[in-house]
C-alpha positions in Angstrom: 93.5 209.9 141.3 91.5 206.9 140.4 89.0 205.7 143.0 86.3 203.1 143.2 83.5 205.7 142.8 85.0 207.5 139.6 86.2 204.2 138.1 82.5 202.9 138.3 80.7 206.0 137.6 82.9 206.5 134.2 81.1 203.4 133.1 81.6 202.4 129.3 83.4 205.8 128.7 86.0 205.2 131.2 86.5 201.6 130.2 86.8 202.8 126.5 89.6 205.3 127.4 91.4 202.5 129.4 91.1 200.0 126.3 92.3 202.6 124.0 95.4 203.2 126.3 96.1 199.5 126.3 95.6 199.2 122.6 97.4 202.3 121.5 100.7 201.0 119.6 104.1 201.7 121.5 107.6 200.9 120.5 110.7 201.0 122.6 114.1 201.7 121.7 117.1 199.5 123.3 119.3 201.3 125.7 122.0 198.5 126.1 125.5 200.4 126.5 128.3 199.5 124.2 132.0 199.3 125.3 134.7 200.3 123.0 134.8 197.5 120.2 131.5 196.4 120.9 128.6 196.1 118.5 124.9 196.1 120.0 122.5 193.8 118.5 119.1 194.9 119.8 118.1 194.8 123.5 119.7 191.5 124.3 123.5 191.0 123.1 126.5 192.7 121.8 129.4 191.1 120.2 132.9 192.5 120.6 135.9 192.9 118.2 137.3 190.2 120.2 134.5 187.7 119.7 133.1 188.2 123.2 129.3 187.6 123.0 127.6 189.7 126.1 124.1 188.9 126.9 121.9 191.4 128.8 119.9 189.7 131.6 117.0 191.6 133.2 116.7 189.1 136.1 118.4 189.2 139.3 121.0 186.5 140.1 120.6 185.4 143.6 122.0 181.8 143.3 119.2 180.2 141.1 121.6 180.2 138.1 119.6 182.6 135.7 122.8 184.6 134.6 123.7 181.1 133.2 120.4 179.7 131.8 119.2 183.0 129.9 122.5 183.4 128.3 122.5 179.8 127.3 119.4 180.2 125.4 121.0 183.2 123.3 124.0 181.3 122.8 122.3 178.2 121.5 120.3 179.9 119.0 123.1 182.1 118.0 125.7 179.4 117.5 128.0 180.7 119.8 131.3 179.3 121.6 130.1 179.2 125.3 133.6 180.0 126.5 133.2 183.3 124.9 129.9 184.1 126.5 129.5 186.7 129.1 126.7 188.4 131.1 125.8 191.8 132.3 122.8 193.1 134.1 120.1 194.9 131.6 119.2 198.7 132.2 115.9 199.4 133.2 113.6 199.6 130.0 110.2 198.4 129.1 111.5 195.7 126.8 112.6 193.9 129.8 109.6 194.1 131.7 108.1 190.8 133.1 104.3 190.6 133.3 104.2 187.2 134.0 106.0 187.8 137.5 103.5 190.7 138.0 100.4 188.5 137.2 102.3 185.9 139.7 103.1 188.3 142.5 100.5 190.9 142.4 97.6 188.3 141.6 95.5 189.8 144.7 95.6 193.2 143.3 95.4 192.4 139.6 93.0 189.2 139.2 90.0 191.3 137.9 92.1 193.5 135.4 92.0 192.2 131.9 95.0 190.4 130.9 95.9 192.6 128.1 95.7 195.7 130.0 97.8 194.2 132.8 100.5 193.1 130.4 100.7 196.7 128.7 100.9 198.4 132.1 103.8 196.3 133.2 105.6 196.7 129.9 104.7 200.6 129.7 106.0 200.8 133.4 109.0 198.8 132.8 108.1 196.4 135.5 111.3 194.3 135.9 110.7 191.5 138.3 112.3 188.2 139.5 110.3 185.9 141.1 107.4 183.2 140.8 109.7 180.8 138.6 109.0 183.1 135.5 112.6 183.9 134.0 112.8 181.2 131.3 108.9 180.9 131.0 108.8 184.8 130.2 112.0 185.5 128.3 112.8 182.2 126.3 111.1 183.4 122.9 112.4 186.9 123.1 116.0 185.4 123.8 115.7 182.7 120.9 114.4 185.6 118.6 117.5 187.9 119.7 120.0 185.1 119.0 118.3 184.0 115.9 118.3 187.8 114.6 122.1 188.1 115.3 122.9 184.7 113.5 121.0 186.0 110.5 122.9 189.3 110.4 126.3 187.6 110.7 125.1 185.0 108.1 124.4 187.7 105.6 127.6 189.6 106.3 129.5 186.5 105.6 127.5 185.5 102.5 128.2 189.0 101.1 132.2 188.3 101.6 131.8 185.0 99.8 129.5 185.8 97.0 126.7 183.0 98.3 123.3 183.3 99.6 123.1 183.7 103.1 120.6 180.8 103.7 123.6 178.5 102.8 125.5 179.8 105.7 125.3 178.4 109.2 126.8 179.2 112.5 129.0 176.7 114.9 131.3 177.6 118.0 131.6 181.3 117.2 132.0 181.0 113.5 129.9 181.5 110.4 130.3 178.5 108.3 129.7 177.8 104.4 131.3 174.5 103.4 135.1 174.9 103.8 134.8 178.8 104.5 134.9 180.0 108.0 134.6 183.4 109.6 134.9 184.3 113.2 131.8 186.3 114.8 134.6 189.0 115.6 135.5 189.7 112.0 132.0 190.1 111.2 130.2 191.8 114.2 130.5 195.5 113.2 129.4 195.0 109.6 126.7 192.4 110.1 124.6 195.0 112.1 124.0 196.9 109.0 122.1 194.3 107.0 118.3 194.0 107.2 116.4 191.0 108.8 113.8 188.8 107.1 110.2 189.2 107.7 110.2 185.8 109.5 113.3 184.8 111.7 114.5 181.0 111.1 114.8 179.4 114.5 117.2 176.6 114.7 115.6 173.1 114.4 118.8 170.8 114.0 120.1 168.9 117.1 123.8 169.1 116.1 125.7 171.3 118.5 123.1 172.6 120.5 123.7 174.1 123.8 120.3 173.8 125.1 120.1 170.5 127.3 124.1 170.6 128.1 125.2 170.9 131.4 127.3 174.1 130.9 129.3 175.4 133.6 127.7 178.7 135.4 129.0 181.9 134.3 128.6 183.7 137.8 130.8 181.0 139.6 134.4 182.0 138.7 133.9 185.6 140.0 132.3 184.3 143.3 135.3 181.8 143.7 138.0 184.4 143.2 136.3 187.3 145.1 135.7 189.6 142.0 131.9 189.4 142.1 130.4 192.5 143.3 127.6 192.6 145.7 126.1 195.8 147.2 128.2 195.7 150.4 131.4 195.1 148.0 131.1 198.9 146.8 133.7 201.3 147.9 133.7 205.0 147.0 135.8 208.0 147.9 134.8 209.5 151.6 132.1 206.8 151.8 130.7 206.0 155.3 128.8 203.0 156.9 125.4 202.9 158.2 123.6 200.7 160.7 119.8 201.0 161.1 117.1 200.2 163.8 113.6 200.4 162.8 110.6 200.3 165.4 108.4 197.2 166.1 105.9 195.9 163.9 102.9 198.3 163.8 102.5 202.0 164.3 105.7 202.6 166.0 107.5 206.1 166.3 110.8 206.9 167.6 110.6 208.8 170.9 114.2 208.8 172.4 118.0 208.2 171.7 121.1 209.0 173.5 123.0 211.0 170.9 126.0 212.0 173.4 126.6 208.1 173.9 126.9 207.5 170.1 129.2 210.3 169.6 131.4 208.8 172.0 131.9 205.7 170.0 135.4 205.8 168.2 134.7 206.2 164.4 131.1 207.4 164.8 130.5 210.3 162.2 126.8 211.1 162.4 123.3 210.1 163.6 120.2 210.3 161.3 116.7 210.4 162.9 113.5 209.6 161.1 110.2 209.1 162.8 110.2 205.5 161.9 113.9 204.6 162.3 117.4 205.9 163.5 120.6 205.2 161.7 124.2 205.6 163.0 126.9 206.4 160.6 130.6 205.6 161.0 133.8 204.9 159.3 133.3 201.3 159.3 130.0 199.3 159.9 131.2 197.7 163.2 131.5 201.1 164.6 128.3 202.2 163.2 126.7 199.2 164.7 128.0 199.9 168.1 127.1 203.6 167.9 123.6 202.5 167.0 123.6 200.2 170.2 124.8 203.3 172.2 121.9 205.2 171.0 119.5 202.9 173.0 116.5 203.7 170.7 113.2 203.7 172.4 110.0 203.5 170.2 106.4 204.0 171.0 104.1 201.5 169.5 100.2 202.7 169.1 97.5 200.1 168.4 96.7 196.4 169.0 99.6 194.2 170.1 100.7 191.6 167.6 102.1 188.1 168.9 101.5 184.5 168.2 98.2 184.5 169.9 96.8 187.7 168.2 97.7 186.3 164.8 96.0 182.8 165.6 93.1 184.6 166.7 92.8 186.6 163.7 93.0 183.5 161.5 90.2 181.9 163.4 88.0 185.0 163.3 88.4 185.3 159.4 87.7 181.4 158.9 84.4 182.2 160.7 83.5 185.1 158.4 82.4 184.6 155.1 84.7 183.9 152.2 85.3 185.0 148.8 85.2 182.4 146.3 88.4 181.7 144.4 87.7 178.6 142.1 84.7 176.3 141.6 84.2 173.1 139.6 80.9 171.2 139.6 78.4 171.4 142.4 79.1 170.3 145.7 75.8 171.4 147.6 74.2 167.9 147.0 76.9 166.0 148.8 78.1 168.3 151.4 75.3 168.4 153.9 74.2 165.9 156.5 76.5 163.4 158.7 79.4 161.7 157.3 81.5 164.7 156.5 85.3 164.7 156.9 86.7 167.7 158.4 90.2 168.8 159.4 92.0 172.1 160.2 95.3 172.9 159.1 97.6 175.7 160.2 100.9 177.2 158.8 102.7 179.6 160.9 104.7 182.7 159.5 107.9 181.8 158.0 111.1 184.0 157.5 113.3 184.3 154.7 116.7 184.3 156.7 118.7 184.9 153.6 122.6 184.8 154.1 122.9 188.5 152.7 120.8 190.9 154.9 119.4 194.1 153.2 122.1 196.4 151.7 122.2 199.4 149.6 125.2 201.8 148.7 123.9 205.3 147.8 125.8 208.4 146.4 123.8 211.7 145.8 125.9 214.2 143.9 125.1 216.8 141.1 121.4 216.4 141.5 121.8 212.7 140.7 121.6 209.6 142.7 123.4 206.7 142.0 122.4 203.4 143.7 124.2 199.9 144.3 121.6 197.4 145.2 120.8 193.6 145.0 117.2 193.9 143.8 114.5 191.6 142.4 112.5 194.8 141.2 115.0 197.4 139.9 112.5 199.9 138.6 110.7 199.8 142.0 113.8 200.2 143.8 114.5 203.1 141.8 111.2 204.8 142.3 111.4 204.2 146.1 114.8 205.7 146.3 113.5 208.8 144.2 110.3 209.1 146.3 112.3 209.0 149.5 114.3 212.2 148.7 111.7 213.9 146.2 113.3 213.6 142.8 112.6 212.1 139.6 113.2 208.2 139.1 115.2 209.3 135.7 117.5 211.2 138.1 118.2 207.8 139.8 121.0 205.6 138.2 120.7 202.2 139.6 123.6 199.6 139.5 122.1 196.2 140.0 124.4 193.7 141.8 124.3 190.1 142.6 122.3 189.0 145.6 123.5 186.6 148.1 120.3 184.6 148.6 116.9 186.2 148.7 114.2 183.9 148.5 112.0 187.0 147.7 113.3 189.3 150.4 115.0 191.3 147.7 111.7 192.4 146.3 111.5 194.8 149.1 112.8 198.3 148.7 113.4 199.6 152.1 117.0 199.8 152.3 117.4 201.5 148.9 114.9 204.3 150.1 116.7 204.7 153.3 120.2 204.8 151.7 119.1 207.4 149.6 117.9 209.6 152.8 121.1 208.9 154.3 123.4 210.0 151.5 121.4 213.4 151.2 121.8 213.9 154.9 125.5 212.9 155.3 126.2 214.8 151.9 128.7 211.9 151.0 128.2 208.3 149.7 126.7 205.9 152.5 126.8 202.1 152.7 123.9 200.8 154.6 123.7 197.2 155.6 120.8 195.9 158.1 122.3 193.7 160.7 121.1 190.2 161.2 119.1 191.4 164.3 117.3 194.2 161.9 116.9 191.6 159.0 114.8 189.2 161.1 113.0 191.7 163.3 111.6 193.6 159.9 111.3 190.9 157.7 108.3 190.7 155.3 107.2 187.1 156.2 105.5 184.4 154.3 101.9 184.9 155.7 100.3 182.4 158.1 97.2 180.5 157.2 94.6 178.5 158.5 92.6 176.0 156.4 89.5 174.2 157.0 89.1 171.4 154.5 85.9 169.4 154.2 85.3 166.1 151.9 82.7 163.5 151.4 83.9 160.0 150.2 81.7 157.8 148.3 81.2 154.0 149.6 84.0 152.8 147.2 86.3 155.6 148.5 85.9 158.1 145.5 85.8 161.8 146.7 82.4 163.2 146.0 83.1 166.8 147.2 86.0 168.9 148.4 85.7 172.5 150.0 88.8 174.3 151.1 88.3 177.4 153.2 91.7 179.2 153.6 92.1 182.2 156.0 95.2 184.3 155.1 96.3 187.9 154.7 95.8 189.3 151.1 99.4 189.2 150.4 99.2 190.0 146.7 97.3 193.2 147.3 99.6 193.9 150.3 102.8 193.5 147.8 101.2 195.8 145.1 100.2 198.6 147.6 103.6 198.3 149.3 105.7 198.4 146.3 103.7 200.5 143.9 102.1 203.0 146.1 101.7 205.7 143.6 100.5 203.3 140.5 97.3 204.4 139.3 96.3 200.8 138.1 97.3 199.5 141.6 95.0 202.1 143.1 92.2 201.2 140.7 92.3 197.8 141.3 92.4 198.3 145.2 89.4 200.3 145.1 87.4 197.7 143.8 85.2 195.6 146.0 87.0 193.1 147.9 87.5 189.4 146.3 89.7 186.4 146.8 93.4 187.3 146.6 94.9 185.1 143.8 98.2 185.2 145.6 97.0 184.2 148.9 95.2 180.9 147.8 97.6 180.0 144.8 98.0 176.2 144.3 94.9 175.5 146.6 92.9 173.9 143.7 93.7 170.3 143.6 95.4 168.8 140.5 92.8 166.0 140.7 89.7 165.5 138.7 86.9 165.9 141.6 83.2 166.0 140.8 83.0 169.0 142.7 85.6 171.4 144.3 85.2 174.9 145.7 88.1 177.0 147.1 87.3 179.9 149.3 89.6 182.6 150.5 89.1 184.3 153.9 90.9 187.4 154.0 92.6 188.0 157.7 93.9 191.1 159.1 96.8 190.0 161.3 98.6 193.2 161.8 101.9 191.6 160.5 103.4 192.8 157.2 103.8 189.9 154.9 105.6 189.2 151.6 106.8 186.9 148.8 108.6 183.8 150.0 110.3 181.2 147.9 107.1 178.9 147.0 104.8 181.7 147.7 101.2 180.5 149.1 102.1 177.2 147.3 104.3 176.5 150.3 101.1 176.0 152.5 98.4 175.2 150.1 100.3 172.2 148.9 100.6 171.2 152.5 96.9 171.6 153.2 96.0 169.7 150.1 98.3 166.8 150.1 98.2 165.9 153.8 94.3 165.9 153.7 94.2 163.6 150.6 96.6 161.4 152.8 94.1 161.4 155.5 91.3 160.6 153.1 93.1 157.8 151.4 93.7 156.1 154.8 90.0 156.6 155.8 88.9 154.9 152.5 91.3 152.1 152.9 93.1 153.1 149.5 96.9 152.9 148.7 97.9 156.7 148.6 100.0 156.5 145.1 97.6 154.6 143.1 94.6 156.6 144.5 96.2 159.6 143.6 97.1 158.5 140.0 93.7 157.2 139.6 92.2 160.8 140.3 94.5 162.5 137.6 92.7 161.5 134.7 94.7 162.5 131.7 97.5 164.3 133.7 100.3 162.0 132.6 103.2 164.2 133.7 102.0 164.3 137.4 101.1 160.5 137.3 104.6 159.7 135.9 106.3 161.8 138.7 104.2 160.0 141.3 105.0 156.5 139.9 108.8 157.5 139.4 109.4 158.7 142.9 107.5 155.6 144.2 109.8 153.3 142.3 113.0 155.0 143.1 112.2 155.5 146.9 111.0 151.9 147.2 107.4 152.8 148.3 105.8 150.1 150.1 102.2 151.7 150.3 102.6 154.0 153.4 101.6 151.3 155.6 101.8 151.8 159.3 105.0 152.0 160.9 106.9 152.4 157.5 107.8 156.0 158.1 107.0 156.7 154.4 105.0 159.5 153.0 104.4 160.9 149.5 103.2 164.1 148.0 103.1 165.8 144.7 102.4 169.4 143.1 102.1 171.0 139.8 103.1 174.8 139.6 104.5 177.0 136.8 104.3 174.7 134.0 106.3 172.2 136.2 105.6 168.8 138.3 106.9 167.3 141.3 106.5 164.2 143.5 108.3 163.8 146.8 108.8 160.5 148.7 110.0 161.0 152.3 111.2 158.8 155.0 111.0 160.3 158.5 110.7 159.5 162.0 110.6 161.3 165.3 113.9 161.7 167.1 114.8 161.4 170.7 114.6 164.9 171.0 111.0 164.8 170.1 111.6 166.7 166.8 110.9 165.2 163.2 114.0 163.9 161.8 114.0 163.3 157.9 116.2 160.4 156.6 115.7 160.4 153.2 113.9 162.5 150.2 113.3 161.1 146.7 111.9 163.7 144.2 110.7 163.1 140.5 110.7 166.2 138.5 108.9 167.0 135.1 109.9 170.6 134.3 109.4 170.3 130.4 112.4 171.0 128.3 115.6 171.6 130.5 117.9 174.3 129.2 120.4 173.1 131.5 119.9 170.0 133.5 122.6 170.7 136.2 120.9 174.2 137.3 117.4 172.4 137.4 119.1 169.8 139.8 120.7 172.4 141.7 117.3 174.2 142.3 115.5 171.3 143.1 118.2 169.9 145.7 118.1 173.4 147.1 114.3 173.6 147.3 114.2 170.2 149.0 116.5 171.5 151.9 114.6 174.7 152.0 111.3 172.7 152.4 113.0 170.5 155.3 113.8 173.7 157.0 110.3 175.1 156.5 108.8 171.6 157.9 110.9 171.0 160.9 112.6 174.3 162.2 110.8 175.8 165.1 108.2 178.2 164.2 108.8 181.9 164.0 107.7 183.5 167.5 106.4 186.8 167.7 106.0 188.8 171.2 104.8 192.2 171.8 105.3 193.2 168.1 108.7 191.7 167.9 110.2 188.7 166.2 112.0 186.9 169.2 114.9 185.3 167.1 118.1 187.6 166.8 120.4 185.4 165.1 120.4 182.5 162.3 121.4 180.2 165.1 118.1 180.6 166.8 116.1 179.5 163.9 117.1 175.7 164.2 117.9 175.3 160.5 118.9 172.0 159.3 122.8 171.4 159.1 124.8 168.8 157.1 125.3 166.5 160.2 121.5 166.0 159.9 120.7 166.5 156.1 118.6 163.6 154.8 120.0 161.5 151.9 118.5 163.2 148.5 117.7 161.6 145.2 116.6 163.8 142.3 115.2 162.3 139.3 114.5 164.5 136.1 112.3 163.2 133.8 112.8 163.8 130.3 109.8 165.9 128.6 108.7 167.4 125.5 106.6 170.1 127.3 107.5 173.7 127.2 110.1 174.8 129.7 108.5 175.1 133.0 109.7 177.1 136.3 111.8 175.2 138.9 112.9 177.8 141.6 110.0 177.4 143.7 109.1 173.7 142.7 111.5 171.8 145.0 110.1 173.0 148.3 106.3 172.8 147.9 105.7 169.1 148.3 108.5 168.5 150.9 106.4 169.5 154.2 103.3 167.1 153.3 105.7 164.4 152.3 107.4 164.7 155.7 104.0 164.9 157.5 102.5 162.1 155.7 105.6 160.1 156.6 105.5 160.8 160.2 101.8 159.8 160.4 102.6 156.4 158.9 105.5 156.2 161.4 103.9 157.1 164.5 99.9 156.9 163.7 99.6 160.6 164.7 98.7 163.1 162.2 100.3 166.6 162.5 98.3 169.3 161.0 100.5 172.5 161.9 103.4 173.8 160.0 106.3 173.6 161.2 105.4 170.1 162.2 104.7 169.8 165.8 103.1 173.1 166.4 99.6 172.8 167.8 97.0 173.4 165.1 
């Protein structure tokens, strides 16, 4: 076991061994399975005798369009006909690891581990992850090379038949072409795979017939429309039973009593499975299982401190008073941050639920010393390991079938349902499908962490910011995620054994994008007793709120117009400046004057930029009402503009919900909400008018999955401040800071 002590005592020798481990060359073989008539081209695609091109995608499809965007990259470089392109989930393999997502999600644990070691660790561990707006940024180069390699092989096969140089051949719409000669991919696929690749792959540089930049139809939509798409809850196996589960309240909760006789009287009930932390009822259908679970009337004993809204706020306050860990620093703010005249404001963000449409679900079947698992997961390797660990078998004895996910927003990173389903199928000795009830999904959600910030600044006489300090109290979610999802990982153990430091995940996005003479960002770790996880936007969802609201306050304090003031501080960041000026122009920005009801905010993340203009007011019910949102987005090169627009539009609505819905309430270690209807989510009847402008850009493709939601809340808060003259500093808006 790697501990802080032996890691430090080992000194140079230990470090040398780790470096040697990371530098030792490794190669990995593709394990993509071929159906009859298919020819496998490396790890990423297959071409069938019927001309069908199938692309293996390691990323989970949960509505973001990744099962279209990634195949589109391959098809573009290959020269395929989009009508012949299909997709399948990639098997677990180091070739599909996503170190970029690991760096994003586990920043709190890995931020002091050398980058090369982090990457090698993720690859060797086959750490396949979907999250952090990383799919295209991580996999575009590999997918382009895969498409180019297949194109070269097909051209070589055709050139041999025609007796020409292969460089004289090109591909177009599923054909290899040389002058007037044409051959379909289907005629060449089996033969082409036997040729050798050149030392350097020629990527396409022409603009004719390119699929990149086209609004191609989504590959996942037809199956979702006709009902043939498979989700984990759609699986049906012989003699399968259904399970509903109840877990104890937040904290150290143990099952102390059930009424098994009452559950057995429910028609269709099959069995009851007890665990010290939970109890599940099994039945011939899920409705009967859930009724049997209710009849059990489980009681849990919870030990330790009570977790509720008051205790969480108190923990954040106490953390903010304690010394923090420095996350980032530019310049020296000490000379300007003493004495009177400082501007100080406190901001608060409450916990936020995922509230995904599909609750956690897994179907498991243990037979012949092998576990088969059907689950919608953003971390297939980790889900497989969790299921194996739960029943004491090797991960290699688990065959995981990844399914589509009905939404997620980050909730499908968690592996609880997979582990529980594995236990249940072993106990039941038959296939089991476990579906959490909506009640359970809300009660046991790993929420986006609450946070409290104290922002301090000093303004010069001309309105310039002389110094900026952000102190952010929040749980160390990055460390928590790594410890929970990879409990047996040696590098996680080593990283967590090191002295405490700022959790990079918990304060991601807190460094302002502006050129300030001096800036410091500090993380104050808070132990709140509430498990936290990754939610769409991550910490950017609250750090952008803190930064852009405080900046708006400073602009008004300095008597400056907020948009031009922001642009003036961006220096050479032309992309973010253009987003601001575009949103202002499209939205008819009037300067954010008192009574206008207009507000603006911007943010940069994952290689992309966004600015959002909001028009908002306070309704008769006293709640914020958002009338209009205008967003300008620069996400670099756009693989499929329609997908980008869909993600931004969805993110804007997500941001409205985060800003205006009632706060999550926790009472005596329980989330009080039991149904989606209790969350006060926006509806079509009160949805704002939305305008999205996608700005053409030559920058590298950036991420957009999280981008749409992060700047919405501060834009609305700034709009409400101009409409009412009252500054709301708590998220959701209206909650007391």
